[in-house]
N, CA, C and O of each residue as an XYZ file, in Angstrom:
380
protein
N     -13.693    -10.905      1.499
C     -12.981     -9.717      1.081
C     -11.912     -9.401      2.129
O     -12.174     -9.465      3.329
N     -10.738     -9.069      1.680
C      -9.661     -8.643      2.551
C      -9.775     -7.142      2.772
O      -9.975     -6.385      1.822
N      -9.649     -6.714      4.012
C      -9.788     -5.283      4.321
C      -8.456     -4.559      4.373
O      -8.422     -3.330      4.332
N      -7.364     -5.293      4.462
C      -6.021     -4.710      4.487
C      -5.904     -3.625      5.547
O      -5.670     -2.459      5.230
N      -6.068     -4.011      6.793
C      -5.926     -3.117      7.933
C      -5.635     -3.947      9.164
O      -5.935     -5.140      9.209
N      -5.052     -3.312     10.156
C      -4.913     -3.972     11.441
C      -5.829     -3.315     12.481
O      -5.926     -3.797     13.610
N      -6.495     -2.226     12.111
C      -7.423     -1.488     12.968
C      -6.788     -1.052     14.292
O      -7.492     -0.839     15.279
N      -5.473     -0.921     14.312
C      -4.777     -0.489     15.513
C      -4.447      0.991     15.443
O      -4.464      1.593     14.369
N      -4.147      1.569     16.589
C      -3.684      2.950     16.647
C      -2.185      2.982     16.371
O      -1.432      2.151     16.878
N      -1.764      3.946     15.563
C      -0.354      4.100     15.241
C       0.021      5.568     15.332
O      -0.758      6.444     14.958
N       1.224      5.828     15.836
C       1.765      7.178     15.861
C       2.182      7.527     14.435
O       3.104      6.927     13.883
N       1.498      8.494     13.852
C       1.738      8.859     12.455
C       2.628     10.083     12.310
O       2.848     10.552     11.193
N       3.139     10.607     13.406
C       4.074     11.714     13.337
C       3.397     13.073     13.366
O       2.173     13.185     13.306
N       4.217     14.089     13.460
C       3.744     15.465     13.594
C       2.988     15.985     12.376
O       2.046     16.764     12.528
N       3.377     15.573     11.177
C       2.727     16.112      9.976
C       1.236     15.775      9.910
O       0.456     16.526      9.324
N       0.842     14.660     10.503
C      -0.575     14.271     10.513
C      -1.259     14.538     11.850
O      -2.446     14.251     12.008
N      -0.523     15.081     12.805
C      -1.061     15.287     14.154
C      -2.164     16.343     14.158
O      -2.087     17.352     13.458
N      -3.192     16.081     14.967
C      -4.221     17.101     15.199
C      -4.203     17.579     16.654
O      -4.933     18.499     17.023
N      -3.368     16.950     17.465
C      -3.179     17.319     18.873
C      -4.486     17.326     19.669
O      -4.665     18.128     20.586
N      -5.394     16.417     19.303
C      -6.645     16.244     20.043
C      -6.727     14.804     20.523
O      -7.218     13.934     19.803
N      -6.248     14.547     21.738
C      -6.327     13.176     22.245
C      -7.767     12.728     22.429
O      -8.647     13.520     22.768
N      -7.985     11.450     22.199
C      -9.313     10.874     22.380
C      -9.142      9.427     22.822
O      -8.495      8.635     22.136
N      -9.715      9.089     23.952
C      -9.581      7.745     24.539
C      -8.095      7.390     24.631
O      -7.329      8.099     25.284
N      -7.688      6.305     23.984
C      -6.278      5.886     24.046
C      -5.401      6.575     23.009
O      -4.179      6.428     23.043
N      -5.986      7.304     22.110
C      -5.223      7.954     21.043
C      -4.664      9.290     21.523
O      -5.374     10.101     22.119
N      -3.392      9.498     21.254
C      -2.797     10.807     21.515
C      -3.090     11.690     20.305
O      -3.779     11.265     19.377
N      -2.586     12.879     20.313
C      -2.808     13.783     19.187
C      -2.051     13.431     17.925
O      -2.238     14.069     16.889
N      -1.188     12.410     18.000
C      -0.475     11.963     16.797
C      -0.877     10.550     16.380
O      -0.358     10.023     15.396
N      -1.795      9.938     17.121
C      -2.223      8.569     16.820
C      -3.433      8.550     15.902
O      -4.347      9.365     16.020
N      -3.408      7.592     14.983
C      -4.537      7.386     14.073
C      -4.780      5.897     13.947
O      -3.841      5.101     13.957
N      -6.046      5.525     13.830
C      -6.406      4.130     13.608
C      -6.271      3.841     12.115
O      -6.691      4.634     11.272
N      -5.682      2.702     11.814
C      -5.490      2.314     10.423
C      -6.851      1.985      9.801
O      -7.510      1.037     10.228
N      -7.275      2.753      8.803
C      -8.558      2.446      8.163
C      -8.404      1.287      7.175
O      -7.299      1.020      6.703
N      -9.485      0.609      6.866
C      -9.413     -0.416      5.820
C      -9.019      0.214      4.489
O      -9.475      1.305      4.147
N      -8.175     -0.481      3.747
C      -7.769      0.011      2.437
C      -8.733     -0.431      1.337
O      -8.713      0.118      0.235
N      -9.583     -1.431      1.635
C     -10.527     -1.863      0.617
C     -11.481     -0.711      0.299
O     -11.924      0.011      1.192
N     -11.776     -0.558     -0.948
C     -12.653      0.526     -1.380
C     -11.912      1.755     -1.881
O     -12.540      2.674     -2.408
N     -10.581      1.796     -1.731
C      -9.822      2.955     -2.216
C     -10.071      3.242     -3.690
O     -10.126      4.399     -4.108
N     -10.217      2.196     -4.460
C     -10.432      2.374     -5.894
C     -11.779      2.975     -6.243
O     -11.990      3.400     -7.379
N     -12.698      3.019     -5.279
C     -14.029      3.568     -5.513
C     -14.203      4.977     -4.943
O     -15.298      5.536     -4.999
N     -13.137      5.549     -4.399
C     -13.245      6.853     -3.735
C     -13.854      7.908     -4.648
O     -14.772      8.619     -4.239
N     -13.368      8.020     -5.860
C     -13.884      9.032     -6.786
C     -15.362      8.788     -7.089
O     -16.167      9.718     -7.064
N     -15.710      7.546     -7.373
C     -17.087      7.213     -7.741
C     -18.056      7.411     -6.571
O     -19.144      7.954     -6.761
N     -17.678      6.981     -5.376
C     -18.575      7.027     -4.219
C     -18.633      8.412     -3.593
O     -19.709      8.904     -3.254
N     -17.462      9.042     -3.439
C     -17.389     10.318     -2.723
C     -17.354     11.532     -3.638
O     -17.403     12.670     -3.172
N     -17.271     11.288     -4.938
C     -17.205     12.365     -5.921
C     -15.972     13.259     -5.707
O     -16.004     14.455     -5.999
N     -14.902     12.669     -5.200
C     -13.605     13.361     -5.095
C     -12.517     12.303     -4.988
O     -12.808     11.129     -4.756
N     -11.283     12.711     -5.155
C     -10.153     11.795     -5.073
C      -9.199     12.174     -3.963
O      -7.985     12.038     -4.121
N      -9.721     12.650     -2.836
C      -8.878     13.086     -1.722
C      -8.767     11.966     -0.690
O      -9.685     11.164     -0.517
N      -7.630     11.931     -0.015
C      -7.376     10.871      0.948
C      -6.862     11.461      2.256
O      -6.589     12.658      2.344
N      -6.736     10.639      3.238
C      -6.386     10.931      4.629
C      -7.616     11.425      5.362
O      -8.652     11.681      4.748
N      -7.504     11.558      6.660
C      -8.657     11.907      7.498
C      -9.238     13.260      7.160
O     -10.427     13.496      7.378
N      -8.423     14.151      6.633
C      -8.887     15.513      6.351
C      -8.864     15.865      4.868
O      -9.083     17.019      4.500
N      -8.600     14.876      4.017
C      -8.625     15.111      2.582
C      -7.454     15.901      2.034
O      -7.525     16.398      0.911
N      -6.384     16.030      2.791
C      -5.246     16.852      2.321
C      -4.440     16.192      1.214
O      -3.743     16.879      0.467
N      -4.521     14.867      1.095
C      -3.765     14.159      0.060
C      -4.614     14.035     -1.202
O      -5.771     13.619     -1.145
N      -4.034     14.395     -2.329
C      -4.747     14.371     -3.609
C      -4.536     13.083     -4.395
O      -5.034     12.931     -5.510
N      -3.781     12.148     -3.788
C      -3.553     10.852     -4.431
C      -3.144      9.854     -3.358
O      -2.810     10.235     -2.236
N      -3.174      8.580     -3.709
C      -2.756      7.551     -2.758
C      -1.268      7.671     -2.448
O      -0.857      7.461     -1.307
N      -0.461      8.006     -3.447
C       0.963      8.176     -3.202
C       1.213      9.359     -2.273
O       2.033      9.265     -1.360
N       0.524     10.456     -2.493
C       0.690     11.611     -1.608
C       0.256     11.255     -0.186
O       0.895     11.686      0.774
N      -0.802     10.491     -0.036
C      -1.243     10.071      1.302
C      -0.117      9.309      1.994
O       0.137      9.515      3.181
N       0.547      8.444      1.267
C       1.675      7.708      1.842
C       2.797      8.652      2.261
O       3.424      8.439      3.299
N       3.055      9.676      1.482
C       4.161     10.590      1.778
C       3.923     11.415      3.039
O       4.885     11.903      3.632
N       2.685     11.585      3.464
C       2.383     12.315      4.692
C       2.719     11.515      5.941
O       2.841     12.089      7.023
N       2.868     10.222      5.814
C       3.073      9.366      6.981
C       4.462      9.547      7.570
O       5.468      9.550      6.861
N       4.486      9.696      8.884
C       5.736      9.787      9.636
C       5.627      8.906     10.862
O       4.920      7.898     10.852
N       6.327      9.285     11.919
C       6.252      8.504     13.152
C       6.627      7.063     12.902
O       7.593      6.779     12.193
N       5.863      6.148     13.485
C       6.187      4.734     13.319
C       5.891      4.236     11.903
O       6.295      3.130     11.547
N       5.198      5.028     11.098
C       4.899      4.643      9.713
C       5.989      5.076      8.735
O       5.957      4.688      7.567
N       6.940      5.865      9.191
C       7.970      6.376      8.281
C       8.776      5.269      7.596
O       9.056      5.390      6.404
N       9.158      4.199      8.291
C       9.884      3.139      7.579
C       9.067      2.540      6.424
O       9.628      2.212      5.379
N       7.748      2.397      6.607
C       6.917      1.876      5.519
C       6.797      2.901      4.394
O       6.797      2.540      3.217
N       6.695      4.173      4.757
C       6.680      5.234      3.736
C       7.950      5.142      2.902
O       7.901      5.207      1.674
N       9.072      4.991      3.565
C      10.345      4.908      2.862
C      10.411      3.681      1.962
O      11.034      3.725      0.902
N       9.772      2.580      2.377
C       9.727      1.375      1.537
C       8.914      1.602      0.275
O       9.147      0.946     -0.740
N       7.972      2.515      0.328
C       7.150      2.814     -0.851
C       7.890      3.736     -1.808
O       7.777      3.574     -3.023
N       8.641      4.694     -1.290
C       9.268      5.680     -2.180
C      10.639      5.258     -2.691
O      11.126      5.838     -3.661
N      11.277      4.269     -2.072
C      12.621      3.899     -2.498
C      12.681      3.003     -3.744
O      13.653      3.107     -4.492
N      11.713      2.142     -4.007
C      11.788      1.307     -5.216
C      11.619      2.131     -6.496
O      11.250      3.304     -6.439
N      11.887      1.523     -7.629
C      11.699      2.222     -8.912
C      10.239      2.644     -9.119
O       9.320      2.064     -8.541
N      10.056      3.650     -9.943
C       8.716      4.188    -10.226
C       7.768      3.093    -10.714
O       6.587      3.102    -10.366
N       8.260      2.169    -11.500
C       7.390      1.100    -12.010
C       6.814      0.268    -10.861
O       5.664     -0.166    -10.931
N       7.595      0.043     -9.812
C       7.097     -0.699     -8.649
C       6.066      0.122     -7.881
O       5.051     -0.416     -7.439
N       6.321      1.429     -7.718
C       5.332      2.291     -7.046
C       4.038      2.326     -7.838
O       2.952      2.263     -7.262
N       4.145      2.427     -9.156
C       2.954      2.434     -9.995
C       2.159      1.141     -9.840
O       0.928      1.167     -9.808
N       2.859      0.013     -9.742
C       2.186     -1.281     -9.548
C       1.479     -1.308     -8.196
O       0.369     -1.830     -8.089
N       2.107     -0.755     -7.170
C       1.479     -0.696     -5.849
C       0.205      0.144     -5.892
O      -0.820     -0.256     -5.339
N       0.263      1.296     -6.539
C      -0.918      2.167     -6.649
C      -2.023      1.459     -7.424
O      -3.192      1.552     -7.049
N      -1.676      0.754     -8.494
C      -2.687     -0.012     -9.239
C      -3.338     -1.050     -8.336
O      -4.552     -1.248     -8.386
N      -2.534     -1.713     -7.511
C      -3.086     -2.691     -6.574
C      -4.034     -2.021     -5.593
O      -5.135     -2.523     -5.371
N      -3.636     -0.894     -4.998
C      -4.496     -0.192     -4.036
C      -5.805      0.241     -4.684
O      -6.860      0.180     -4.053
N      -5.744      0.673     -5.924
C      -6.965      1.078     -6.635
C      -7.850     -0.103     -6.969
O      -9.040      0.067     -7.235
N      -7.283     -1.296     -6.958
C      -8.065     -2.499     -7.288
C      -8.856     -3.010     -6.083
O      -9.740     -3.856     -6.222
N      -8.531     -2.493     -4.911
C      -9.185     -2.994     -3.684
C     -10.612     -2.500     -3.567
O     -11.301     -2.826     -2.601
């Protein structure tokens, strides 16, 4: 099974910051979680919320919260046509 993660710390920007440093992580750093299992979130957790604090109500919204060094990837997700974004979300739900 592919986990689709690098398990590294990344600066995710101010919008996701909790300003609580821990070990090597600053208050804006987050470890990339595995993306496998995203499609089972509703079934396993009985909710469809994403991100560390559940503030995102969809996978696309979770992507839109990303800033910092993740902003270029966020922009790559929102710039293509809606049909391409929909295909990406279908893929993420299939993991």
